[in-house]
N, C-alpha and C positions, 0 to 999 in steps of 0.2 A: 515700579519698572523692573527692578531686579527679580522680584518674585515671578513676573510674567516670563522672563527669560529662563528662569529655572524650570518653570512649568513647561515651556516650549522644549527645553532640552529633555525633560523627562518623557514627553510625548514622542520626541524623535527617537530616544533610546527604546521606548516601548515598541514602536513600529519596527525598529531594527530587530528587536528580539522576536517579534511575531514572524518576521520573514525567515529568521534562522530556524525556528521550530517547525514551520510549515514544510520545509524541505526534508524533514525526517521521515515523512510518510506520504504516499501518493494514493490518490483515488483513481482507479481505472474504470472506465465505462466499458463493460464487457461487450465485445462485438463492435466497438466503435459507434458510429452514427446509426447503424442498423439495430443495435441492441441485441437482446436475447430472443431471437426468433428462429423458427424452423428454417433451415436452409432451403432454397428453391429447388435444388436437386439433392438427391440422397448423397450426402458427403459427411461422414462422421469425423472428418478432420478439420472442418472450417474453424471451429473455435479453438482447437489445439494449435492450429497455425497462427491464429490471433495471439494466443497465449505465448507461443514461441517467439514472437516479436517483442515481447515485453520481459522485464526483469522484475520479479516480485520480492519484496523484503518483508520482514516481520513488521506488523502494524500498518501495512498498506491495506486499503480497502477495495473491494470490488463492488461496483454498482451495476445491478442487473435491472434493465428496463424492458418491460414486456406487457402484452395485453393477453388476457385470458390464458394464462400459463402459470408456471411456478418454477422455483429453483430449489433443488435439494443438494445438500452435501452428503455424500454417501461413502461407503467403503469401496475398495478396489473391486471386490467381487460383485457388489451391487452395480457399480459402474459398468462392468463387463456384461451384466445381465440386463441392464437398463431397467431395473426394478429395485424398489426398496420399500419394505414395510415399516422400518424404523430408521429414518434418516437422522444423521447427526444434526442437520439444520434443515428447516423447511420454511418457505415463505411464498405467498401468492398474492401479495398486495400491489404488484405492478412496478414497484420501485424498491427492490431489495438491496440492502447493504450488508456485505459480509466482510468482517475484519479477519485478516490473516495473522494469527497470533503466535504461530510457531513455524520453524522451518520444516520442510518436507513436502509431500505430495497431497493435494486436495483434489477430490473427485466431485464434479458437479454434473447433475442431470436435470432434465425437465421432468416434472411429476405428471404431466399430461400423457395419457396413453398414446403410444406411437410416436411422440415427438423425439424422444431419445434415440429410437431406432432410425429416425430420419436425419440424425446428426446434431440434435440439440443436447450436446454433452461436451464436457471439457475437463482437462487435467491441468492443474496449476502447480508449478514447482516454486516453493518459497525458498530462497537462498539462505544458507547459514549466515549469521552475522559475521562481518569482516573482523578477523582477529588481527591485532597489531603484529607486524613482522617480528619473528623471533631471531635473535642473534645467535650465531654459532659460538661466540665467546660468552660463556656463562658468568664471567667475572664483571661484565658491564653492568651499569646501573639499570635496574628493572624499570620498565615503562609503566606508566599508569594508564589504565584502559580509557579513561576519559580525558587524556591529555589533549587530543584534538579539539574536543568540545571546550575545554578550558581555554585553549588558545583563541578560539573564535569568540568566546565571551570576553576575554581580555581585550581582543581587538575592538569589539563593540564598545566596551567601556572607554577605551582610548579615543575612539571616534566621538563618543558622547562628551568626554572631557574636552576634546579639541573644539567641539561645537560650543560648549559653555565658554571656553576661553575666547573664542572669536566674538561672541555676542555679548559678553559681559564687560 
């Protein structure tokens, strides 16, 4: 009986941990429900407008869904020309996933001739990681970068222990 309660507590703690770690990164479906498709009218800002409504962080992923097309990550110059002979990333499998691994600008275009010129292109800005606030008083105790993570984990441990205490 006691071992089943401990097992149940461990399962509860594991589920709480999964919930904590899944909020660290987000998967974005590029273009929403429409996906990565050529705009119906020539509008090279459709996907930039979509990107502007979102906030991208390191480790977020972009899901590109399309038919008979491709997605390329290119340089700024290649983005402006809508052409690339040596893309940073290329995929044409219909469901491409791209992980944003560092802050800065990412340039995406379609690899199908004429699609980029018709608006199938996008710039993503990945934000710098949030830095803990700096105090003007340099004699104060330095903060640990992972203090917030430690507080959340400590809170989960407390909840788990409370759960064990209630059911044992």
